[in-house]
N, C-alpha and C positions, 0 to 999 in steps of 0.2 A: 703235173704228169708223173707218171709211175717210174719207179727205179728199174728199167728193165736189163736183166743181165749185167748188173754192175756197170752200168754205162756212166752212172753219175758218181761225182766223189766230192767230197768236202775239200775245199783248198783256202789257205789263208789269203786274205786280200792284203797285197801290198799297202803300207799306211799312208803312201802317197797316190794311191790309187786314182788316177784320173784328179788329182786334186783340184784341178780349174772347175769341176763342176760341181754346183752347190749341192745338187741331187744326190750326190754320191755315185755307187755303183749301180747301174741301171739293168734290169733283168733284160734278158734276150740278146745281148751284145756278146760279140766274138771277145775271147779273152786269150792272153798268152801266158807261158810259165816264164817268171822272172828269176826264180831259185827254187830249191826243192820245196815242192807244195805250197809255193806262192804264186799268186796270179795278179796281173794287171791288164787294162783294156789293152786290146789288141790296135796299135794304130799304124800298120802296115798291111800293105797288100800282097808284100813277097815273103813275109815271115812267117814262122809255124804257128799254127793256132792250136791251142789245146783243147778249146771246145766254147760252148755257151754257156755264160752266167745264167743261172734259173730264177734269180730273186734279186729284189731291189734292197741294198744296204744303205743306211742313212750315212753320210759323209763323216758325222761325230763319231761313229761306232768305228768308222774304218780308221781314223786317225790314232786310235789306241793300239793299232797294229796287232790286235787280238781276234778279229773277225775272221770266222770260218763262212764260207758260203759254197754253195751247190753249184757244180759245174757239168754239163753233160757233154760227154768226150766223144760220143758216137749214137748212131740211130737217130732217130726223130727229135727234133727239138722245134720250138718256136724261135723266130729270130726276127729282129727289127729290120726292115728293109730301109736302105739308104738311097734308093731311087725305084722307078718302076721297075719291076722283074717279070717276066714271062714264065708260067707255069712250065716244068721240066726242063729249066735252063741251070748250067752250071752257075754257082755263086761263088764269090770271093769276098773277102773283108774290106771295107773302105776304111778311111783314115779314122773314124769314129766307131769301129767295130761292129758296124751295120753290113747287112747283105746286099751286095750289089752283082749285076751281070758280070760274070768272068770274061776278062778282056785283057789285052797287051801281055806280051811274051814276059817270062820271068817272075808273073803273078802266079799265086798259088789257089787252086780249087778248092773249096772249103766244104762244098755239098752241092746237091741239088733241089731247087725249087721245086716243093710238093703244092704250091698254090701260087697264084698270081699276085703282084702287089701293084697298085696302081700310082702309088706315091710313095715319097719318103715318110718314115713313120709307121707304115702299116707293119701288122705284126703278121708274119706268113709261116707255115711249117716247111722245114728243110730237112732232106735227109743229109746227116753230117758224114763226111769220109774222114778218116784218120790220117794227120799228116798232110793232106792236100798234095796232089800233084802239081809239079811246076806247068805251067802253059808254054807250050814251044813258041 
């Protein structure tokens, strides 16, 4: 995807980024900031999300602590669905950084689904909101 108006930025991946995943960092997952210019997989539906990781990164490279990856912080991005999602539904992150239908108070809306997902693992386009509003 193109870099529109500076909405993409390179961030250092935490050297222990999702260390339980042999595949490393997977594209199209929500990430959170852990320190200045460092990101990790988002594992909370109520925390602040920085954006969506735009590329896959091998676990061996991540372990060096020197890998920079592209993160989309606003605008339109592809995202991995964590369950079926209806088009034009507000979405939030699940505990594995995937998009699910926004529900339950105190969780944060991260964007709007621009495509429907029929099952977990589908890749859909979403319109990302910055800092996500908290559900009442």
